[in-house]
C-alpha positions as CSV (number, residue, x, y, z in Angstrom):
1,X,94.4,78.9,258.8
2,X,94.7,82.4,260.3
3,X,93.5,85.9,259.1
4,X,96.7,86.4,257.0
5,X,96.1,83.0,255.2
6,X,92.5,84.1,254.6
7,X,93.7,87.4,253.0
8,X,96.2,85.5,250.9
9,X,93.5,83.1,249.7
10,X,91.2,86.1,248.9
11,X,94.0,87.8,246.9
12,X,94.6,84.6,244.9
13,X,90.9,84.2,244.3
14,X,90.8,87.7,243.0
15,X,93.8,87.3,240.7
16,X,95.9,84.1,240.9
17,X,98.5,85.5,238.6
18,X,99.7,88.3,241.0
19,X,103.1,87.9,242.3
20,X,104.0,86.8,245.9
21,X,105.5,90.3,246.3
22,X,102.3,92.0,245.4
23,X,100.3,89.8,247.8
24,X,103.0,90.3,250.4
25,X,102.6,94.0,250.2
26,X,98.9,93.7,250.8
27,X,99.3,91.5,253.9
28,X,102.5,92.9,255.3
29,X,104.7,89.9,254.5
30,X,107.8,89.3,252.4
31,X,107.4,87.4,249.1
32,X,109.2,84.3,250.5
33,X,106.8,84.3,253.5
34,X,103.8,84.4,251.2
35,X,105.2,81.6,249.1
36,X,105.7,79.4,252.2
37,X,102.1,80.1,253.3
38,X,100.8,79.3,249.8
39,X,102.8,76.1,249.7
40,X,101.4,75.1,253.1
41,X,97.9,75.9,252.0
42,X,98.4,73.8,248.9
43,X,99.8,70.9,251.0
44,X,96.8,71.1,253.3
45,X,94.4,70.9,250.3
46,X,92.9,74.4,251.0
47,X,94.3,75.6,247.6
48,X,93.8,72.8,245.1
49,X,94.9,74.5,241.9
50,X,95.1,77.7,239.9
51,X,92.6,78.2,237.0
52,X,92.2,80.4,234.1
53,X,88.7,81.9,234.0
54,X,87.5,82.2,230.4
55,X,84.8,84.5,229.1
56,X,82.7,82.2,226.9
57,X,81.3,85.1,224.9
58,X,84.8,86.1,223.8
59,X,85.0,82.6,222.3
60,X,81.8,83.4,220.5
61,X,79.9,81.0,222.7
62,X,76.9,83.3,223.5
63,X,74.1,80.7,223.7
64,X,73.6,79.4,227.2
65,X,71.3,76.8,228.7
66,X,70.8,75.0,231.9
67,X,70.0,71.3,231.6
68,X,68.6,69.0,234.2
69,X,69.9,65.5,234.0
70,X,67.8,62.6,235.1
71,X,70.0,59.5,235.6
72,X,69.7,55.8,236.1
73,X,69.2,54.6,239.7
74,X,72.8,53.9,240.7
75,X,74.6,56.8,239.0
76,X,77.0,58.5,241.5
77,X,78.3,62.1,241.4
78,X,81.8,60.9,240.2
79,X,80.2,59.5,237.0
80,X,78.4,62.7,236.3
81,X,81.5,64.7,237.0
82,X,83.6,62.6,234.7
83,X,81.0,62.8,231.9
84,X,80.7,66.6,232.3
85,X,84.5,67.0,232.0
86,X,84.4,65.3,228.6
87,X,82.2,68.1,227.1
88,X,83.9,71.4,226.6
89,X,80.5,73.2,226.4
90,X,79.8,72.3,230.1
91,X,80.8,75.3,232.2
92,X,79.3,74.0,235.5
93,X,77.8,70.8,236.8
94,X,76.1,70.2,240.2
95,X,74.2,67.5,241.9
96,X,70.9,68.9,243.1
97,X,67.8,68.1,245.2
98,X,64.4,67.7,243.6
99,X,63.4,65.6,240.7
100,X,66.6,65.9,238.7
101,X,69.8,64.2,239.7
102,X,72.1,67.0,238.4
103,X,72.1,70.3,236.5
104,X,74.6,71.4,234.0
105,X,75.3,74.8,232.5
106,X,76.1,74.7,228.8
107,X,77.6,77.4,226.6
108,X,77.6,77.2,222.8
109,X,78.2,79.4,219.8
110,X,74.6,79.1,218.5
111,X,71.5,76.9,218.8
112,X,72.8,74.2,216.4
113,X,76.0,73.9,218.5
114,X,73.9,73.8,221.7
115,X,71.8,71.0,220.2
116,X,74.9,69.0,219.2
117,X,76.3,69.4,222.8
118,X,73.0,68.5,224.3
119,X,72.8,65.3,222.1
120,X,76.3,64.3,223.2
121,X,75.3,64.8,226.8
122,X,72.1,62.8,226.3
123,X,74.2,59.9,224.8
124,X,76.0,59.4,228.2
125,X,74.9,55.8,229.2
126,X,73.5,56.9,232.6
127,X,71.3,59.8,231.3
128,X,67.7,58.7,231.0
129,X,66.3,62.1,230.0
130,X,67.0,65.8,230.2
131,X,65.0,69.0,230.7
132,X,66.5,72.2,229.3
133,X,66.0,75.9,229.6
134,X,67.7,78.4,227.4
135,X,69.0,81.7,228.9
136,X,67.5,84.8,227.2
137,X,69.6,87.4,229.1
138,X,71.9,87.5,232.1
139,X,70.7,89.7,234.9
140,X,73.9,89.6,237.0
């Protein structure tokens, strides 16, 4: 991966919908040359996909919480990831150091919705307990 590849990746991270021609203009390459590089970056596993970033507040999901998950002894990260993907309210999930095994970020429309999402998460067979904090305001 060279400097041009890095600039192409940065451009895609900024706006994955921009055309190859637009990216090419910013890195001094033709659109077909940018496409070849993007194809190569995808084949190498550097670019793994293109995603829509959704503003949860525009969906009316303005309630936010971070939930520590405490899991049974043999729970692996793949199990946690698969469970997190089943819950649309989960906007992020990470394994962590410390007492908890993982932390998830939940977004919901209100406290009742948050409680329902939390109860569904707690029902996962490997979750032994949770510890939650509700976000009052975002600072950044």
